[in-house]
C-alpha positions as CSV (number, residue, x, y, z in Angstrom):
1,M,-22.4,10.3,41.1
2,A,-21.5,9.4,37.5
3,S,-21.5,12.1,35.0
4,T,-22.9,11.7,31.4
5,P,-20.0,11.2,29.0
6,T,-19.5,13.9,26.4
7,P,-19.8,13.0,22.7
8,E,-16.1,13.5,22.3
9,R,-15.3,11.1,25.1
10,V,-17.7,8.5,23.7
11,R,-15.9,8.8,20.3
12,R,-12.5,8.2,21.9
13,R,-13.5,4.9,23.6
14,P,-13.3,2.7,20.5
15,L,-9.9,4.3,19.7
16,R,-8.7,3.6,23.3
17,R,-10.0,0.0,23.0
18,M,-8.2,-0.5,19.7
19,L,-4.9,0.9,21.0
20,K,-5.1,-1.2,24.1
21,N,-5.8,-4.3,22.0
22,W,-2.9,-3.4,19.6
23,L,-0.5,-2.9,22.5
24,Q,-1.5,-6.3,24.0
25,R,-0.8,-8.0,20.7
26,H,2.6,-6.4,20.4
27,R,4.2,-6.9,23.9
28,R,7.6,-8.1,22.9
29,P,10.0,-5.2,22.0
30,F,11.1,-7.0,18.8
31,N,7.6,-7.3,17.6
32,F,6.7,-3.7,18.5
33,W,9.7,-2.2,16.9
34,I,9.6,-4.3,13.8
35,H,6.0,-3.0,13.4
36,M,7.3,0.5,13.7
37,V,9.3,-0.1,10.6
38,G,6.9,-2.4,8.8
39,I,3.7,-0.4,9.1
40,P,5.2,2.8,7.6
41,A,6.9,0.8,4.8
42,A,3.6,-0.8,3.9
43,V,1.8,2.5,3.9
44,A,4.6,4.1,1.8
45,G,4.2,1.3,-0.6
46,V,0.5,2.0,-1.1
47,V,1.3,5.7,-1.7
48,L,4.0,4.9,-4.2
49,L,1.6,2.5,-6.1
50,C,-0.8,5.5,-6.4
51,F,2.0,7.5,-8.0
52,G,2.8,4.8,-10.5
53,L,6.1,3.7,-9.0
54,W,5.1,0.0,-9.2
55,W,8.3,-1.8,-8.2
56,W,9.1,0.4,-5.2
57,G,5.4,0.3,-4.2
58,I,5.1,-3.4,-4.4
59,G,8.5,-3.9,-2.7
60,L,7.7,-1.7,0.2
61,F,4.2,-3.0,0.7
62,V,5.2,-6.7,0.6
63,G,8.4,-6.0,2.7
64,G,6.4,-4.1,5.3
65,Y,3.9,-7.0,5.6
66,V,6.7,-9.5,5.8
67,L,8.3,-7.6,8.7
68,Q,5.0,-7.6,10.5
69,Y,4.4,-11.3,9.9
70,I,7.9,-12.1,11.3
71,G,7.0,-10.0,14.4
72,H,3.8,-11.9,15.0
73,R,5.6,-15.2,14.5
74,V,8.0,-14.2,17.3
75,E,5.1,-13.0,19.4
76,G,3.2,-16.2,18.9
77,N,0.0,-14.7,17.6
78,E,-1.7,-14.0,14.3
79,V,-1.5,-10.9,12.2
80,G,-4.2,-8.4,12.8
81,E,-6.0,-8.7,9.5
82,W,-6.3,-12.5,9.8
83,T,-7.6,-12.1,13.3
84,A,-10.2,-9.6,12.0
85,I,-11.3,-12.0,9.2
86,K,-11.6,-14.8,11.8
87,H,-13.7,-12.6,14.1
88,I,-16.1,-11.7,11.2
89,L,-16.5,-15.3,10.4
90,G,-17.1,-16.2,14.0
91,K,-13.9,-18.3,14.3
92,R,-11.5,-18.2,17.3
93,S,-8.1,-16.6,16.9
94,T,-4.8,-17.0,18.7
């Protein structure tokens, strides 16, 4: 007999689905690990921009995204933001 899911469990489902999707799009070790460098670099760039350190902020933000772009080129799929935009527009993504 199936039990009624708790509200906490229902909240976690979208997170699990997002994590599963992210892991499917980052299967190759090179792509995964380059994202482990690129994502924190891009986030640090945004933080530095907020503190007025323009050159460092822009450099880290752009550099982080370039690393992620390279990883997706190696993987053979599109970057997540572009995939999301295509999804919203009803277009097919790779």
